[in-house]
C-alpha positions as CSV (number, residue, x, y, z in Angstrom):
1,M,-10.7,-16.8,-3.0
2,D,-13.5,-14.5,-3.7
3,H,-15.5,-15.5,-0.8
4,K,-12.8,-15.8,1.6
5,T,-11.6,-12.0,1.2
6,I,-15.3,-11.0,1.8
7,K,-15.5,-13.2,4.9
8,N,-12.2,-11.9,6.3
9,L,-13.3,-8.2,5.9
10,N,-16.6,-8.9,7.8
11,I,-14.6,-10.6,10.5
12,I,-12.4,-7.5,11.0
13,S,-15.7,-5.4,10.8
14,S,-17.3,-7.4,13.5
15,E,-14.3,-7.0,15.8
16,I,-14.6,-3.3,15.4
17,D,-18.0,-3.3,16.0
18,L,-17.3,-5.2,19.5
19,K,-14.9,-2.9,20.6
20,K,-17.9,-0.3,19.9
21,K,-15.5,1.7,17.8
22,K,-15.8,3.5,14.3
23,S,-12.8,2.7,11.9
24,E,-12.6,2.6,8.3
25,I,-10.9,-0.6,6.9
26,I,-8.4,0.1,4.0
27,A,-7.9,-3.3,2.1
28,V,-4.3,-3.0,1.5
29,S,-4.1,-4.5,-2.2
30,K,-0.6,-3.9,-2.9
31,T,0.9,-6.7,-5.2
32,F,-2.4,-8.2,-5.6
33,P,-4.0,-8.3,-9.2
34,I,-7.2,-6.4,-9.8
35,N,-8.9,-9.8,-10.2
36,S,-8.3,-10.6,-6.6
37,I,-9.6,-7.3,-5.4
38,L,-12.8,-7.0,-7.7
39,P,-15.0,-9.4,-5.2
40,L,-14.5,-6.8,-2.6
41,I,-15.2,-4.0,-5.0
42,K,-18.4,-5.6,-6.1
43,Y,-19.4,-6.4,-2.4
44,G,-19.3,-2.6,-1.9
45,H,-16.1,-2.0,0.1
46,I,-14.8,1.4,-0.6
47,H,-11.3,1.9,0.8
48,Y,-8.0,0.5,-0.9
49,G,-4.4,1.1,-0.1
50,E,-1.5,1.0,-2.5
51,N,2.3,1.4,-1.6
52,K,3.8,2.1,-5.2
53,V,2.5,4.9,-7.6
54,Q,3.2,3.0,-10.7
55,E,1.5,0.0,-9.7
56,A,-1.5,1.8,-8.6
57,V,-1.8,3.7,-12.0
58,E,-1.8,0.6,-13.7
59,K,-4.4,-1.2,-11.8
60,W,-6.8,1.5,-10.6
61,A,-7.0,4.1,-13.2
62,S,-9.8,2.4,-15.3
63,I,-11.2,0.8,-12.2
64,K,-11.9,4.2,-10.3
65,N,-13.6,5.3,-13.6
66,E,-16.2,2.5,-13.5
67,Y,-16.5,2.5,-9.7
68,K,-16.6,6.1,-8.8
69,H,-17.4,5.5,-5.1
70,I,-14.0,3.9,-4.6
71,K,-11.4,5.8,-2.2
72,L,-7.8,5.2,-2.9
73,H,-5.2,5.6,-0.2
74,L,-1.5,6.0,-0.9
75,I,0.2,4.4,2.2
76,G,3.7,4.1,1.1
77,K,6.5,6.7,0.6
78,L,5.9,9.4,-1.9
79,Q,8.8,10.9,-3.8
80,T,8.5,14.3,-5.1
81,N,8.9,13.2,-8.7
82,K,5.8,11.0,-8.5
83,V,3.3,13.7,-7.2
84,K,2.1,14.3,-10.6
85,Y,0.9,10.9,-11.0
86,V,-0.9,10.8,-7.7
87,L,-3.3,13.6,-8.1
88,P,-6.0,13.0,-8.6
89,L,-6.0,9.2,-8.4
90,F,-5.4,9.1,-4.9
91,D,-7.9,10.5,-2.6
92,Y,-5.8,10.2,0.6
93,I,-2.0,10.4,1.0
94,H,-0.7,8.8,4.4
95,S,2.8,9.5,4.1
96,L,3.8,13.5,4.0
97,D,6.7,13.7,5.9
98,N,8.7,16.7,4.8
99,L,8.2,20.2,3.6
100,K,9.6,19.6,0.1
101,L,7.0,17.2,-0.4
102,A,4.3,19.5,1.1
103,E,5.4,22.1,-1.4
104,K,5.3,19.7,-4.3
105,I,1.6,18.5,-3.4
106,S,0.6,22.2,-3.0
107,A,1.7,23.1,-6.2
108,E,0.1,19.9,-7.9
109,Q,-3.2,20.3,-6.1
110,K,-3.5,24.0,-7.8
111,K,-2.7,22.9,-11.1
112,K,-5.0,19.7,-11.0
113,N,-7.8,21.6,-8.8
114,F,-7.9,18.6,-6.5
115,K,-7.1,18.6,-2.9
116,P,-6.3,15.1,-1.5
117,Q,-6.9,14.4,2.2
118,I,-3.6,14.2,4.0
119,F,-2.1,12.3,6.9
120,V,1.3,13.5,8.3
121,Q,3.6,10.6,9.0
122,V,5.2,10.8,12.6
123,N,8.4,8.8,13.5
124,I,6.8,8.0,17.0
125,G,9.8,5.8,18.0
126,K,12.5,7.9,16.7
127,E,13.7,5.2,14.5
128,E,16.6,6.3,12.1
129,Q,15.7,3.8,9.4
130,K,12.0,5.1,9.2
131,N,10.5,8.4,7.5
132,G,8.3,10.7,9.4
133,V,8.1,14.0,11.2
134,L,9.8,13.9,14.9
135,V,7.4,14.6,17.7
136,E,9.3,17.7,18.6
137,N,8.9,19.1,15.3
138,L,5.3,18.4,14.5
139,D,3.6,21.4,15.5
140,E,5.9,23.6,13.4
141,F,5.6,21.1,10.5
142,L,1.7,21.2,10.7
143,N,1.5,25.0,11.1
144,S,3.6,25.5,7.9
145,C,1.5,22.8,5.7
146,K,-1.7,24.6,6.7
147,Q,-0.5,28.1,6.2
148,N,2.2,28.1,3.7
149,Y,1.0,25.1,1.5
150,D,-2.8,25.2,2.0
151,L,-2.8,21.4,2.5
152,N,-5.9,19.5,3.8
153,I,-4.3,17.9,6.8
154,I,-6.9,15.7,8.3
155,G,-4.8,13.6,10.7
156,L,-1.5,11.7,11.7
157,M,-0.1,8.4,10.7
158,C,2.5,6.2,12.1
159,L,4.3,2.9,11.9
160,P,5.2,1.9,15.4
161,P,8.5,0.2,16.3
162,N,8.3,-3.6,16.2
163,D,8.9,-4.0,19.8
164,G,5.9,-5.3,21.2
165,N,4.8,-1.8,22.4
166,S,2.4,-0.8,19.8
167,Y,-0.3,0.0,22.3
168,Q,2.0,2.6,24.0
169,Y,2.7,4.3,20.6
170,F,-0.8,4.2,19.6
171,S,-1.8,5.9,22.9
172,E,0.8,8.6,22.2
173,M,-0.4,9.1,18.9
174,K,-4.1,9.6,19.9
175,K,-2.7,12.4,22.2
176,L,-0.7,14.2,19.6
177,N,-3.9,14.0,17.3
178,E,-6.0,15.4,19.9
179,K,-3.6,18.1,21.0
180,N,-3.5,19.4,17.3
181,G,-7.2,19.2,17.0
182,L,-7.2,16.6,14.0
183,K,-10.0,14.3,13.6
184,E,-8.6,11.3,11.7
185,L,-5.9,8.9,12.7
186,S,-4.3,6.4,10.5
187,M,-2.5,3.5,12.4
188,G,-2.9,-0.4,12.8
189,M,-2.1,-3.0,10.3
190,S,-2.9,-6.9,10.3
191,E,-0.9,-7.6,13.4
192,D,-2.0,-4.8,15.8
193,Y,-5.4,-3.2,14.5
194,I,-7.1,-4.1,17.5
195,A,-4.8,-1.9,19.8
196,A,-5.1,0.9,17.3
197,I,-8.8,1.1,17.2
198,E,-8.6,0.9,20.9
199,N,-6.9,4.1,20.8
200,G,-8.8,5.8,18.6
201,S,-7.6,5.0,15.0
202,T,-10.2,6.0,12.3
203,F,-8.4,4.2,9.4
204,I,-6.7,0.7,9.8
205,R,-4.4,-0.5,7.1
206,V,-5.0,-4.2,6.7
207,G,-3.7,-6.5,3.8
208,S,-2.7,-10.1,4.7
209,K,-5.6,-10.5,7.1
210,I,-7.9,-9.6,4.1
211,F,-6.1,-11.0,1.1
212,G,-3.8,-13.6,2.4
213,E,0.1,-13.6,2.4
214,R,1.9,-11.9,-0.2
215,T,3.9,-14.1,-2.7
216,K,6.3,-11.3,-3.7
């Protein structure tokens, strides 16, 4: 298990290098115990992703004190009542999708004197069941986040529809990111990260391709 995760990580790194791209690999460690993650930490990998705040607090609070170079990414839905637990444990938030949440993060970062790096989640496929800001509302949303809430917005994030057209959605996201002058782009998971990095993704979120299939 230990050597396999490192081997899997290096395979993905090699694929990125072959594309002559630069993209950080977020090892999505949700549901996996810290013992399964420690080999990667000791190997020197930096970026890890969690979906649930409570699980992350239990797993990472002491580990981050010991390994201070680690960067933790919240990639799941963030509820406003959980923001107080997120800062300063998480260095990155990938799921900002409404102004109520923006206001809560703004208040908390002042209280904690810690500004996380934030991605705005875009509902690129206009799917009713998914969270995210619609493309037509994005400019206004970004302006409000920066001007009214003093948030450190570094890029956009998406979860494209599962319809086989990921490349097209990623291409649209790249254009939106460039239009808004943002440097980072969070898109691509285990099944479509190659298409994501070909369209300029600077952070890919990979779980099963590194750790194996989840049992729960």
